[in-house]
matplotlib code that plots the C-alpha trace (Angstrom):
import matplotlib.pyplot as plt

x = [3.0, 4.0, 0.5, -0.8, 1.8, 0.5, 4.1, 6.0, 7.5, 8.4, 10.8, 13.3, 15.5, 16.0, 12.2, 11.7, 14.3, 12.6, 9.3, 10.9, 12.4, 9.1, 7.1, 9.5, 9.3, 5.6, 4.9, 6.9, 5.5, 2.0, 2.5, 4.2, 1.2, -1.2, 0.9, 1.6, -2.0, -3.1, -0.4, -1.1, -4.9, -4.3, -2.1, -4.5, -8.1, -8.6, -9.4, -7.9, -4.4, -4.8, -5.4, -2.2, -0.3, -1.6, -0.7, 2.8, 3.3, 1.4, 3.2, 6.8, 5.7, 3.6, 6.1, 9.1, 7.5, 8.2, 11.9, 12.1, 10.9, 13.6, 16.3, 15.1, 15.2, 18.8, 20.2, 20.9, 17.8, 19.2, 21.5, 18.8, 16.4, 19.1, 19.6, 15.8, 15.7, 18.7, 17.0, 13.8, 15.6, 16.5, 12.8, 11.9, 14.6, 13.6, 10.0, 11.2, 13.3, 10.5, 8.1, 10.5, 9.7, 12.5, 11.4, 7.7, 8.5, 11.0, 9.6, 6.4, 3.6, 3.6, 7.3, 7.0, 4.0, 5.9, 8.9, 6.6, 5.1, 8.7, 9.7, 6.4, 7.3, 10.7, 9.0, 6.8, 9.9, 11.3, 8.1, 8.4, 11.5, 10.2, 7.3, 9.0, 12.1, 10.1, 8.0, 11.1, 13.0, 10.2, 10.5, 14.3, 13.8, 11.5, 10.9, 8.2, 6.0, 5.3, 4.9, 1.2, 2.1, 4.9, 2.6, 0.0, 2.6, 4.1, 0.7, -0.3, 2.9, 2.2, -1.4, -0.4, 2.2, -0.4, -2.8, -0.5, 1.2, -2.1, -3.3, -0.1, 0.2, -3.2, -2.5, 1.0, -0.1, -2.3, 0.3, 3.7, 2.9, 3.8, 7.5, 8.4, 6.2, 8.2, 11.4, 10.2, 9.6, 13.2, 14.5, 12.3, 13.7, 17.3, 16.4, 15.2, 18.4, 20.4, 18.5, 18.3, 22.1, 21.5, 19.9, 22.5, 22.9, 20.7, 21.4, 20.2, 17.7, 17.3, 20.7, 19.7, 22.3, 21.2, 17.7, 17.0, 15.1, 12.2, 12.1, 12.3, 9.5, 7.3, 7.8, 6.7, 3.6, 2.7, 2.9, 0.4, -2.0, -2.0, -2.9, -6.6, -6.3, -3.6, -5.1, -8.5, -7.1, -5.1, -8.0, -10.3, -7.9, -7.0, -10.7, -11.4, -8.4, -8.8, -12.5, -13.7, -11.1, -11.5, -8.3, -7.0, -10.0, -10.4, -9.1, -12.2, -14.5, -12.7, -12.7, -15.9, -18.4, -17.8, -16.2, -13.7, -10.4, -6.9, -7.6, -10.7, -8.6, -6.2, -9.0, -10.6, -7.3, -6.7, -10.2, -9.8, -6.4, -7.5, -10.1, -7.5, -4.8, -7.2, -8.5, -5.0, -3.8, -6.9, -6.0, -2.7, -5.0, -7.9, -6.4, -8.1, -6.9, -10.3, -12.6, -10.1, -11.6, -15.1, -13.7, -11.8, -14.9, -17.1, -14.5, -14.1, -17.9, -18.2, -15.6, -17.6, -20.8, -19.0, -17.6, -21.0, -22.3, -19.3, -19.9, -23.5, -22.7, -22.9, -22.2, -18.6, -19.4, -21.0, -18.2, -15.6, -17.6, -18.0, -14.4, -13.5, -15.6, -14.3, -10.8, -11.9, -12.9, -9.8, -7.6, -9.0, -8.6, -5.0, -3.9, -5.5, -3.9, -0.5, -0.8, -1.9, 1.1, 3.6, 2.4, 1.8, 4.9, 8.1, 11.2, 13.0, 10.1, 9.2, 10.6, 8.7, 5.4, 5.9, 6.3, 3.1, 1.4, 2.7, 1.3, -2.1, -2.5, 0.3, 0.1, -3.7, -3.4, -2.0, -4.1, -7.1, -6.1, -6.2, -9.6, -10.9, -9.7, -11.2, -14.5, -14.8, -14.2, -16.9, -19.6, -18.6, -16.8, -19.8, -21.2, -17.7, -17.2, -20.7, -20.0, -16.7, -18.2, -20.9, -18.2, -16.5, -19.7, -20.2, -16.7, -17.0, -20.3, -18.7, -15.5, -17.6, -19.5, -16.6, -13.6, -14.4, -10.8, -10.7, -14.2, -13.3, -9.8, -8.7, -5.1, -5.0, -3.4, -0.7, 0.3, 0.4, 2.7, 5.1, 5.1, 5.9, 8.9, 10.1]
y = [-20.7, -17.9, -17.5, -16.7, -13.9, -10.7, -9.2, -12.3, -10.5, -7.4, -9.5, -9.5, -6.4, -6.3, -6.6, -3.5, -1.6, -2.7, -1.3, 2.0, 2.3, 1.3, 3.8, 6.7, 5.8, 5.3, 8.3, 10.4, 8.7, 9.2, 12.9, 13.2, 11.6, 14.0, 17.1, 16.4, 15.6, 18.8, 20.8, 19.4, 19.9, 23.4, 24.0, 22.4, 22.5, 19.3, 15.9, 14.2, 15.5, 13.4, 10.4, 11.2, 11.0, 7.5, 6.5, 7.8, 5.6, 2.6, 2.1, 1.6, -0.2, -2.7, -3.2, -3.6, -5.7, -9.2, -8.2, -6.7, -9.9, -11.9, -9.5, -9.5, -13.3, -13.2, -10.3, -9.7, -8.0, -5.5, -3.9, -3.8, -2.1, 0.4, 1.3, 1.7, 4.2, 6.1, 6.5, 7.6, 10.4, 11.8, 11.9, 13.6, 16.2, 16.8, 17.5, 19.8, 21.8, 22.0, 23.6, 26.2, 29.8, 30.4, 27.7, 28.7, 32.3, 31.5, 28.4, 28.0, 26.1, 23.5, 22.8, 22.3, 20.0, 17.8, 17.6, 16.5, 13.8, 12.7, 12.3, 10.4, 8.1, 7.5, 6.7, 4.2, 2.4, 2.4, 1.0, -2.1, -3.0, -1.8, -4.2, -7.5, -6.4, -5.7, -8.8, -10.9, -9.2, -9.7, -13.5, -13.2, -11.3, -13.6, -17.4, -18.9, -19.7, -16.0, -14.9, -14.0, -11.9, -10.2, -9.6, -8.0, -5.7, -4.8, -4.0, -2.0, 0.0, 0.7, 1.8, 3.8, 5.7, 6.2, 7.6, 10.1, 10.9, 11.7, 13.7, 15.6, 16.2, 18.0, 20.1, 20.9, 22.2, 24.7, 25.5, 25.7, 25.3, 22.7, 23.4, 23.1, 20.0, 18.3, 19.3, 17.4, 14.4, 14.5, 14.5, 11.5, 9.5, 10.3, 9.1, 5.8, 5.5, 5.9, 3.2, 0.6, 0.1, -1.4, -4.5, -7.2, -8.6, -11.7, -14.9, -15.4, -18.3, -18.6, -19.8, -21.4, -20.1, -21.8, -20.3, -17.8, -14.6, -15.9, -19.2, -17.3, -14.9, -17.8, -19.8, -16.9, -16.1, -19.8, -20.4, -17.5, -18.4, -22.1, -21.4, -20.5, -19.2, -16.7, -15.8, -15.2, -13.1, -11.0, -10.5, -9.4, -6.7, -5.6, -5.0, -3.3, -0.9, -0.5, 0.3, 0.6, 3.1, 6.9, 8.1, 9.7, 12.1, 13.0, 16.4, 16.8, 15.8, 18.1, 21.1, 20.9, 18.6, 18.8, 22.3, 21.1, 22.7, 21.2, 20.2, 18.3, 16.8, 15.4, 14.2, 12.3, 10.6, 9.8, 8.4, 5.5, 4.5, 5.1, 2.3, 0.0, 0.5, 0.0, -3.2, -4.5, -3.9, -5.7, -8.7, -9.2, -10.1, -11.7, -14.0, -14.2, -17.7, -19.4, -19.3, -17.1, -17.2, -16.2, -13.3, -12.1, -12.1, -10.4, -7.7, -6.8, -6.8, -4.4, -2.1, -1.9, -1.0, 1.8, 3.3, 3.4, 5.4, 7.7, 8.4, 9.4, 11.5, 15.3, 15.5, 15.7, 13.7, 10.9, 10.8, 10.6, 7.9, 5.7, 6.1, 5.0, 1.8, 1.1, 1.3, -1.3, -3.7, -2.9, -3.6, -7.1, -7.9, -6.6, -8.7, -11.8, -11.3, -10.7, -13.7, -15.9, -14.8, -15.3, -18.7, -20.1, -18.7, -20.8, -18.9, -19.1, -17.4, -14.6, -11.8, -13.0, -13.6, -10.2, -8.7, -10.3, -9.0, -5.5, -6.0, -7.0, -4.7, -2.2, -1.1, -1.1, 1.9, 4.0, 2.5, 3.0, 6.7, 6.9, 5.2, 7.5, 10.6, 9.5, 8.3, 11.6, 13.6, 11.6, 11.0, 13.3, 12.2, 10.9, 8.7, 7.4, 6.2, 4.6, 2.7, 1.5, 0.2, -1.6, -3.4, -4.4, -6.0, -7.9, -9.2, -10.6, -12.4, -14.0, -15.2, -16.5, -18.7, -19.7, -20.0, -22.8, -23.2, -19.5, -19.6, -22.6, -21.4, -22.0, -21.2, -22.8, -26.0, -24.1, -22.2, -25.3, -27.0, -24.1, -24.2, -27.9, -27.2, -24.5]
z = [21.9, 19.5, 18.1, 21.7, 22.2, 20.6, 20.9, 19.6, 16.6, 18.7, 20.7, 17.8, 17.7, 13.9, 13.4, 15.6, 13.6, 10.4, 11.8, 12.6, 9.1, 7.5, 9.6, 8.7, 5.0, 4.8, 7.0, 4.5, 1.4, 2.6, 3.3, 0.0, -1.8, -0.1, -0.7, -4.3, -5.1, -3.4, -5.2, -8.6, -8.3, -7.1, -10.2, -12.7, -11.2, -13.2, -11.5, -14.5, -13.4, -10.3, -12.5, -14.4, -11.2, -10.7, -14.3, -13.8, -10.8, -12.3, -15.6, -14.3, -11.2, -13.2, -16.1, -13.8, -11.0, -12.5, -13.2, -9.7, -8.2, -10.0, -8.9, -5.3, -5.1, -6.4, -4.3, -0.6, 0.9, 3.4, 0.9, -1.7, 0.8, 1.6, -2.1, -2.5, 0.4, -1.0, -4.4, -2.7, -1.0, -4.4, -5.3, -2.0, -2.4, -6.0, -5.1, -2.3, -4.8, -7.4, -5.0, -3.7, -4.1, -6.5, -8.9, -8.7, -9.6, -12.4, -14.1, -16.1, -14.4, -17.1, -16.7, -13.0, -13.5, -16.0, -13.7, -10.8, -13.1, -14.0, -10.3, -9.7, -12.6, -11.1, -7.8, -9.5, -10.9, -7.4, -5.9, -8.1, -5.9, -2.6, -2.4, -3.0, -1.0, 2.1, 1.7, 1.4, 4.3, 6.8, 6.4, 7.3, 10.5, 12.5, 12.7, 10.5, 13.4, 14.0, 10.4, 11.0, 14.0, 12.1, 9.1, 11.4, 13.1, 9.7, 8.2, 11.3, 11.1, 7.4, 8.1, 11.2, 9.2, 6.5, 9.0, 10.5, 7.2, 5.6, 8.6, 9.0, 5.3, 5.2, 8.3, 7.4, 4.0, 5.9, 8.6, 6.8, 3.1, 0.5, 0.3, 4.0, 4.3, 1.5, 3.3, 6.4, 4.2, 2.9, 6.5, 7.4, 4.5, 5.6, 9.1, 7.6, 5.6, 8.8, 10.8, 8.0, 8.3, 11.8, 10.2, 9.4, 5.9, 5.2, 3.3, -0.2, -0.2, -4.0, -5.2, -8.5, -11.0, -14.2, -14.3, -17.0, -16.3, -18.4, -16.5, -13.2, -14.1, -15.4, -12.2, -10.0, -12.1, -12.5, -8.8, -8.0, -10.8, -9.9, -6.2, -6.1, -2.5, -3.3, -6.6, -5.1, -2.3, -4.6, -7.0, -4.2, -3.1, -6.6, -7.5, -4.2, -4.7, -8.4, -8.5, -4.9, -3.6, -3.8, -2.2, -5.4, -5.7, -2.0, -3.0, -5.2, -2.4, 0.1, -2.2, -4.3, -2.5, 1.2, 1.2, 3.9, 2.7, 3.2, 6.8, 5.8, 3.0, 5.6, 7.8, 4.9, 4.1, 7.7, 8.5, 6.1, 7.6, 11.2, 11.0, 9.4, 12.1, 15.0, 13.4, 12.6, 16.2, 17.4, 15.3, 17.3, 20.2, 18.1, 15.5, 12.1, 11.4, 11.9, 8.9, 7.2, 3.8, 4.9, 7.0, 3.9, 1.7, 4.3, 4.9, 1.2, 0.8, 3.8, 2.3, -0.9, 0.9, 2.8, -0.3, -1.9, 1.1, 1.0, -2.7, -2.0, 1.1, 1.2, 4.9, 6.3, 9.4, 7.5, 4.9, 7.7, 9.5, 6.4, 5.5, 9.1, 8.8, 5.3, 6.9, 9.5, 6.7, 4.7, 7.8, 8.2, 4.5, 4.5, 7.5, 6.0, 2.6, 4.0, 6.3, 3.4, 1.3, 4.1, 5.0, 1.5, -0.3, -0.5, 0.8, -2.6, -4.4, -2.0, -4.3, -7.3, -5.4, -3.7, -7.2, -8.4, -5.3, -6.2, -9.7, -8.4, -5.4, -5.2, -8.8, -8.7, -6.3, -9.1, -11.8, -9.5, -9.2, -13.0, -13.1, -10.4, -12.2, -15.5, -13.9, -11.9, -15.1, -17.0, -14.3, -11.5, -8.3, -6.3, -9.0, -9.8, -6.2, -6.1, -9.3, -8.0, -4.8, -6.7, -8.9, -5.6, -4.3, -7.6, -7.5, -3.9, -4.9, -7.9, -6.1, -3.2, -5.7, -7.9, -5.5, -3.0, -1.7, -0.7, 0.8, 2.9, 3.9, 7.5, 8.4, 11.9, 10.5, 8.6, 11.7, 13.9, 11.4, 11.5, 15.3, 15.3, 13.0, 15.4]

ax = plt.figure().add_subplot(projection="3d")
ax.plot(x, y, z, "-o")
ax.set_aspect("equal")
plt.show()
């Protein structure tokens, strides 16, 4: 049976191509995030500037997400994915150009900073389409019976790329500088653009032509908010990312608290993701379909505890260790959330549900960066992280009490039903 084969999704050629494209994109995007945060903080010496980066990504991603979901459901997914990658290449090249020696010596620092913010804003608009497009495309590359396995491999690829991207970003800043690192990112995006053309065009599953944009958006949002399991899973992840995460102010910890420099900055970024990818790869062998809801609640609670310890730590080894274990818990919650969404979402609504997911979780990364920057400015980085972890723990306790369908969730019956259909 498909659920007993840890490599089930990898037996489909187009899914392997998709993973390669996704790895190249996220590897580049992760490096770009690290490099730009380092560059902006080096230019401003102000943690609030890191929050502004998050705001510039959050606003367009959040505002455009519902419309993006509507468009994704109506359009062919492969071509839309290709267009997103092509536009991302423009952003990568723009950042490479802005950090060149010629621009840095002839432009004022403030002008360069505003241009960087502008490209980040453009990237936020683009991310509104990336999320629902990828979520919809995965379901068209493999049979329904192996959605959980495909979700695990996709999430593992995403985290793996994040690990190496963050790690390489920090080290490459020290070895070859910001500008050349951004040049490498541009090359990676172009490689992704080349390989995505090897995926065939896919059928459009939502062919309703008389549905207005308003009706389409309302249907997607109503579906998510009426399903307590999906709503609870998204809320848990949103709060954990929005308040519990500290990625946006790792530069502050590396420079001012742990005195670790750019290499330490890369290690901090990578430690979180390393735990996640190891855990997600393990879930291809150890399914999380039994007592799924309880495992989700425990994993988010564990993440919050780890972030509290990280915020209070003054030792590099302890900080890295707690980030690693927070990544372990984050990996479990990510696989569970993606599996829930893939199994519970109708095919004709994947774009819109993926868009709502982006609003809840994807955009909360950027809004969380703003929250982290403001909180670090007001309370200091350590206390800001401790408070965020505490809010995460409170949220888990409340949802555990109030959301019985999520607490009692077990996905084994859903998977067996899909296997019988196959």
